[in-house]
C-alpha positions in Angstrom: 0.0 0.0 0.0 1.4 3.4 -1.0 2.2 5.9 1.8 2.7 9.6 1.7 6.3 10.7 1.6 7.3 13.3 4.1 9.7 16.2 3.7 13.2 16.0 5.2 14.2 17.9 8.3 15.5 20.8 6.2 11.8 21.9 5.6 9.6 20.7 8.4 5.9 20.1 8.1 5.3 22.6 10.9 7.2 25.3 9.0 5.2 24.6 5.9 2.0 24.8 7.8 3.0 28.1 9.4 4.2 29.5 6.1 0.8 28.7 4.5 -1.1 30.3 7.4 -2.9 27.0 7.8 -1.8 25.4 11.0 -5.2 24.0 11.7 -5.1 21.8 8.6 -4.8 18.1 9.0 -1.7 16.8 7.2 -2.6 15.5 3.8 -5.7 17.7 3.3 -5.5 19.0 -0.3 -7.7 22.1 -0.2 -11.0 23.7 0.6 -14.2 24.7 -1.2 -14.2 28.4 -2.1 -17.4 29.0 -4.0 -18.5 32.5 -5.2 -21.5 34.2 -3.7 -24.6 35.4 -5.6 -27.1 37.1 -3.3 -30.0 36.0 -5.5 -29.0 32.4 -6.2 -27.0 31.7 -3.1 -24.3 29.8 -4.9 -22.2 31.3 -7.6 -19.6 30.7 -10.3 -21.6 27.8 -11.7 -21.1 24.1 -11.7 -18.1 22.4 -13.2 -18.4 21.6 -16.9 -18.8 17.9 -16.0 -19.0 16.4 -12.5 -19.8 13.2 -10.7 -21.7 12.3 -7.5 -20.6 8.8 -6.6 -23.0 7.3 -3.9 -21.1 4.4 -2.3 -23.5 2.1 -0.6 -20.8 1.0 1.8 -21.1 -2.6 2.9 -22.6 -4.0 -0.3 -26.4 -3.9 -0.8 -28.4 -7.0 -1.8 -29.2 -6.8 -5.5 -31.8 -9.5 -5.0 -33.8 -7.2 -2.7 -33.3 -3.9 -4.4 -32.9 -3.7 -8.2 -32.8 -7.4 -9.4 -35.5 -9.3 -7.5 -36.1 -12.9 -8.3 -39.7 -13.6 -7.3 -39.7 -17.0 -9.1 -36.6 -18.3 -7.2 -37.1 -21.0 -4.6 -37.4 -20.4 -0.9 -34.2 -19.5 0.7 -33.1 -17.3 -2.3 -36.0 -14.9 -3.0 -36.5 -12.3 -0.3 -39.7 -11.1 1.2 -40.1 -8.0 -1.0 -42.1 -8.0 -4.2 -41.1 -6.4 -7.4 -43.3 -3.5 -8.6 -43.9 -2.0 -12.0 -42.2 1.3 -12.8 -42.6 4.1 -15.3 -40.7 2.0 -17.8 -42.6 -1.0 -19.1 -41.0 -4.3 -18.0 -38.5 -2.6 -15.6 -39.3 -3.7 -12.1 -37.6 -2.8 -8.8 -38.3 -3.4 -5.1 -41.6 -2.4 -3.6 -39.7 -0.2 -1.1 -38.6 2.1 -3.9 -41.9 3.8 -4.4 -40.5 7.1 -5.5 -37.8 5.7 -7.8 -40.4 3.6 -9.5 -42.0 6.7 -10.9 -38.8 8.0 -12.4 -37.0 5.0 -13.9 -37.0 6.9 -17.2 -34.2 9.1 -15.7 -31.7 6.3 -14.9 -30.1 3.2 -16.3 -30.1 0.0 -14.2 -27.0 -2.2 -14.6 -27.7 -5.8 -13.4 -24.5 -7.4 -14.5 -21.7 -5.9 -12.3 -19.0 -8.4 -11.5 -15.6 -8.4 -9.8 -12.7 -10.0 -11.6 -11.6 -12.8 -9.2 -13.3 -13.7 -5.9 -12.8 -10.4 -4.1 -15.2 -10.8 -1.2 -13.7 -8.6 1.5 -14.7 -4.9 1.9 -11.2 -3.6 1.8 -10.1 -5.0 -1.5 -13.4 -4.8 -3.2 -13.7 -1.1 -2.4 -10.2 -0.5 -3.5 -11.0 -1.9 -7.0 -14.4 -0.2 -7.2 -13.1 3.2 -6.3 -10.0 3.0 -8.5 -12.2 1.8 -11.4 -9.8 -1.1 -12.0 -9.5 -4.8 -11.7 -6.4 -6.2 -10.1 -5.6 -2.6 -9.1 -2.1 -2.1 -7.7 -1.8 -1.2 -4.0 -1.0 2.4 -4.8 -3.8 3.0 -7.4 -5.4 6.4 -7.1 -9.1 6.6 -6.9 -11.3 8.1 -9.6 -11.8 11.4 -7.7 -8.1 11.8 -7.4 -7.5 11.2 -11.1 -10.1 13.8 -11.9 -8.5 16.2 -9.6 -5.2 15.6 -11.4 -6.4 15.9 -14.9 -8.9 18.7 -14.3 -7.4 21.1 -11.8 -9.8 23.9 -10.9 -8.7 27.4 -11.8 -11.2 29.1 -9.5 -9.8 28.1 -6.1 -12.3 25.3 -5.6 -11.2 21.9 -4.3 -12.0 19.3 -7.1 -12.7 16.3 -4.9 -14.8 16.0 -1.7 -15.8 12.9 0.3 -18.9 13.2 2.5 -18.4 11.1 5.7 -15.2 9.2 5.2 -15.5 6.1 7.4 -17.2 6.0 10.7 -16.5 3.0 13.0 -14.7 -0.1 11.8 -11.7 0.8 9.5 -12.3 -2.4 7.5 -14.6 -0.2 5.4 -11.8 2.4 4.5 -10.1 1.5 1.2 -6.4 2.0 1.5 -5.9 5.1 -0.7 -9.0 7.1 0.3 -6.9 9.8 2.0 -3.5 9.8 0.2 -4.2 10.1 -3.5 -2.4 6.9 -4.4 0.7 7.2 -6.4 -0.4 10.7 -7.5 0.3 12.1 -4.1 -1.5 13.8 -1.2 -2.2 16.9 -3.3 -5.0 14.9 -5.0 -6.6 13.4 -2.0 -10.1 14.6 -1.1 -11.5 17.0 1.4 -13.3 14.9 4.1 -16.5 16.4 5.5 -18.7 15.1 8.3 -18.9 12.2 10.7 -21.4 10.3 12.8 -21.2 13.2 15.3 -21.2 16.0 12.8 -23.4 15.4 9.7 -25.7 17.8 7.8 -28.9 16.3 9.2 -27.9 17.6 12.6 -28.9 21.2 13.6 -25.4 21.6 15.0 -23.6 20.6 11.7 -20.5 22.6 11.1 -18.4 23.0 8.0 -14.8 21.8 8.3 -12.7 24.0 10.5 -10.1 23.9 7.8 -12.1 26.4 5.8 -10.9 29.2 8.1 -7.4 30.6 8.0 -5.2 30.1 11.0 -4.0 33.7 11.0 -5.6 37.1 10.4 -5.7 38.4 6.8 -3.1 41.1 7.3 -0.4 38.4 8.0 -1.4 36.1 5.1 0.7 37.8 2.5 3.9 37.7 4.6 3.3 34.0 5.2 2.8 33.4 1.5 6.2 35.0 0.7 7.8 32.8 3.3 6.2 29.7 1.7 7.4 30.7 -1.7 10.9 31.1 -0.3 11.1 27.5 0.8 12.9 26.0 -2.2 13.3 22.2 -2.5 16.2 22.7 -5.0 18.8 21.3 -2.6 16.9 18.1 -2.2 16.9 15.2 -4.7 14.8 12.1 -5.4 12.0 11.3 -3.0 12.8 14.2 -0.6 12.6 16.7 -3.4 9.2 15.3 -4.5 7.9 15.1 -1.0 8.9 18.7 -0.2 7.3 19.9 -3.4 4.1 18.0 -2.5 3.9 19.8 0.8 4.6 23.2 -0.7 2.0 22.7 -3.4 -0.5 21.4 -0.8 -0.1 24.3 1.6 0.1 26.9 -1.2 -3.4 25.7 -2.1 -4.4 26.0 1.5 -3.2 29.6 1.6 -5.1 30.5 -1.6 -8.3 28.9 -0.4 -8.4 30.0 3.2 -7.7 33.6 2.3 -11.2 33.9 0.9 -14.4 34.4 2.8 -16.8 32.3 0.7 -15.6 28.8 1.4 -18.3 27.8 3.9 -21.2 28.8 1.8 -22.0 25.4 0.2 -22.2 23.9 3.7 -24.9 26.4 4.9 -27.8 24.2 4.3 -30.1 26.5 6.2 -30.1 28.6 2.9 -32.3 25.8 1.4 -36.0 25.9 1.9 -37.5 23.6 4.4 -39.5 21.9 1.7 -36.3 21.1 -0.3 -34.5 19.7 2.8 -37.5 17.6 3.7 -37.8 16.2 0.2 -34.3 14.8 0.5 -35.0 13.4 4.0 -33.8 14.7 7.3 -31.2 11.9 7.7 -27.5 11.6 6.9 -27.9 10.2 3.4 -30.6 12.7 2.4 -28.8 15.8 3.7 -25.4 14.6 2.3 -27.0 14.2 -1.1 -28.3 17.8 -0.8 -24.9 18.9 0.2 -23.4 17.0 -2.7 -25.7 18.9 -5.1 -24.6 22.2 -3.5 -20.9 21.3 -3.9 -21.3 20.3 -7.5 -23.3 23.5 -8.1 -20.3 25.4 -6.6 -17.8 23.8 -9.0 -16.6 20.7 -7.2 -15.9 18.0 -9.9 -16.1 14.7 -7.9 -18.1 14.1 -4.7 -18.2 10.7 -3.1 -21.0 10.2 -0.7 -21.0 7.5 2.0 -24.4 5.8 1.7 -24.8 5.7 5.5 -28.5 6.2 6.3 -28.1 6.9 10.0 -29.2 5.1 13.1 -32.7 3.6 13.1 -35.0 4.1 16.1 -34.9 0.4 16.6 -31.1 0.3 16.6 -29.4 -2.7 15.1 -25.7 -2.8 16.0 -22.7 -2.7 13.8 -20.4 0.1 12.5 -22.4 3.3 11.7 -20.6 3.8 8.3 -21.8 0.7 6.6 -25.6 0.5 6.5 -25.6 -2.0 3.7 -23.5 -4.7 5.2 -26.6 -6.7 6.1 -25.3 -10.0 7.5 -28.3 -10.4 9.8 -28.2 -12.1 13.2 -24.9 -13.9 12.5 -23.0 -10.6 13.1 -25.5 -9.1 15.5 -27.0 -6.8 13.0 -30.7 -7.8 13.4 -32.8 -8.9 10.5 -31.7 -7.7 7.0 -35.4 -7.5 6.2 -36.3 -5.6 9.4 -36.5 -2.0 10.4 -33.2 -1.7 12.3 -30.1 0.3 11.2 -29.0 -2.8 9.1 -32.5 -3.6 7.8 -33.8 -2.9 4.4 -37.1 -1.9 5.9 -35.2 1.2 7.2 -32.5 1.8 4.7 -34.3 1.3 1.4 -36.9 3.9 1.9 -34.2 6.4 3.0 -32.3 5.7 -0.2 -35.5 5.9 -2.3 -36.3 9.3 -0.7 -32.8 10.8 -1.1 -31.9 9.6 -4.5 -35.2 10.5 -6.1 -34.9 14.0 -4.6 -31.4 14.4 -6.0 -32.4 13.4 -9.5 -35.4 15.7 -9.6 -33.4 18.6 -8.1 -30.5 18.2 -10.6 -33.0 18.1 -13.5 -35.0 21.1 -12.2 -31.8 23.1 -12.0 -30.6 22.1 -15.5 -27.7 20.2 -14.0 -28.5 16.6 -14.7 -27.1 16.5 -18.2 -23.7 17.5 -16.9 -23.8 15.7 -13.6 -23.2 11.9 -13.6 -24.8 10.1 -10.6 -23.5 6.6 -9.8 -25.0 4.4 -7.1 -23.2 1.2 -6.2 -21.8 -0.9 -3.4 -18.5 -2.7 -3.5 -20.2 -6.0 -4.2 -23.6 -7.7 -3.9 -25.1 -10.3 -1.6 -25.4 -14.1 -1.7 -28.5 -15.6 -3.4 -28.8 -17.9 -0.4 -30.2 -16.3 2.7 -28.3 -17.2 5.9 -29.9 -17.8 9.3 -33.4 -17.8 7.8 -35.0 -17.7 11.2 -35.6 -14.6 13.3 -32.7 -12.5 12.0 -31.9 -13.5 8.4 -29.3 -11.9 6.2 -27.0 -12.4 3.2 -23.2 -12.7 2.9 -20.8 -10.9 0.6 -21.1 -11.8 -3.1 -18.7 -10.3 -5.8 -19.8 -12.5 -8.7 -23.0 -10.5 -9.6 -24.5 -7.2 -8.4 -26.3 -4.1 -9.6 -25.7 -0.4 -10.0 -27.6 2.7 -11.0 -26.2 5.4 -13.3 -28.0 8.6 -14.3 -27.3 12.0 -15.8 -24.0 12.9 -17.5 -25.4 11.9 -20.9 -26.7 8.5 -19.8 -29.9 7.3 -21.4 -32.6 6.7 -18.9 -35.2 4.0 -18.9 -33.0 1.1 -19.7 -31.7 -2.1 -18.1 -28.2 -3.1 -19.1 -27.0 -6.7 -18.6 -28.8 -9.6 -17.0 -28.1 -12.1 -14.1 -29.1 -15.7 -14.1 -32.4 -17.0 -12.6 -31.1 -16.9 -9.0 -29.1 -13.7 -9.3 -25.9 -15.6 -8.7 -23.9 -15.0 -11.8 -23.9 -12.7 -14.8 -25.8 -14.1 -17.8 -25.3 -11.3 -20.3 -23.1 -8.2 -20.8 -20.7 -8.4 -17.8 -19.6 -5.1 -16.4 -16.3 -5.2 -14.5 -15.0 -2.4 -12.2 -12.7 -1.2 -15.0 -15.6 -0.9 -17.4 -17.7 1.2 -14.9 -14.6 3.3 -14.3 -14.1 3.8 -18.1 -17.7 4.7 -18.4 -17.4 7.4 -15.7 -14.3 8.9 -17.3 -16.1 8.8 -20.7 -19.1 10.7 -19.2 -16.7 13.3 -17.7 -14.9 13.8 -21.0 -11.6 12.4 -19.6 -9.6 10.8 -22.4 -9.3 7.1 -21.7 -5.8 6.9 -23.3 -4.4 9.2 -20.7 -1.5 8.0 -18.6 -0.5 9.5 -15.3 2.4 9.0 -13.0 5.4 10.5 -11.4 9.2 10.5 -11.9 8.8 9.3 -15.5 6.7 6.2 -14.7 3.2 6.4 -16.0 0.2 4.1 -16.0 -3.1 4.2 -17.9 -6.0 5.7 -16.0 -8.2 2.8 -17.2 -8.0 -0.6 -18.7 -11.7 -1.0 -19.2 -14.2 -0.4 -22.0 -16.8 2.3 -21.6 -20.4 1.2 -21.9 -21.2 3.3 -25.0 -24.7 1.8 -25.3 -25.6 3.7 -22.2 -25.2 7.1 -23.9 -27.3 8.8 -26.5 
């Protein structure tokens, strides 16, 4: 696993922080949001030309109980939920998706996602999914970092944000979430929120890092100091590491010297009706925040699909709502109304995702904003512990995803699973193919190679799903 290289003693991290006037910044944080203000619209400067909201259903949702139900499968495979008709003839989804069923013409449903190899642990499956690769090397950067590298923002706006990193068990944190892989720390995301500070809470606060550590009158002096720290006497890794930190904290200086950086996080500017349409829970308000960030010019927003704690409780780590093992891991019934139950989580996803798609379309942003909804894998056809607290185990061979906006044709199903939802029957979509499709939608050339010190690698080895566009 790649690690961030640190400067030598000649230029200490503390000195770099002080030079940038950003001593409050966590080490490795690449930058801040600095959106313009328009008194009439609230957010200014306009959205990025192309952007992506990647909703990661951390833990791996059951495709058989959400978007690929098998009502004719035998007992022990089919779940308790019935498929319902949708706006698109012949396209059925779970009965718990009452809102999404009315708007299937706005998204494409992929039912043939599959991992290369038997990658059945969260850590590795998420690493491959977020990097958009199969057999991804340990230091592979994730798609948001790649976009930050190839499309730097000229307007002082961080290009990559992650809403709620990982709360609880670190097994759900892919290795390069916070370090940018081999591209370096300058291309890691800004992390926003936690279980104790999320936008559904009345006490939610924007990251402290959006405020400068010193008064404005001293910022210019500190910038001159920063620019005077030359890595010219260093060579090799130490030269590269020192330059990384200089670039990182120069960006921190630029961004914290403005006064508008907190605006996208001020959700009180939204009407009560809009906020309630998304749902007053972590997933709903994070998707609203994601829309505001994209509207401000952020190019890639990853949203942890955590739906929050259910009134009935349910156990388990609070970051991974979709890891529905059932009673075998003390999570309660996967088909119940607890924190790890589809009776609680699916309606929250239905509410939040439908509101996001409507909101983006109403604002004229859907055509230029790609929305991706997926877990790192699916769930076993066989239901384990079918008694009081049933659940399903990890299953990488076949799962589903939703894609919308960004030029994607709505109202279609791509690929097919077998009769039990165990294996792909038609049109397999590998992680690298979904990654290539995301890059294609964002107008990133697939032949691009990125790297450092003369060693480059292709950003994708997959094939974009061109049939999805048009």
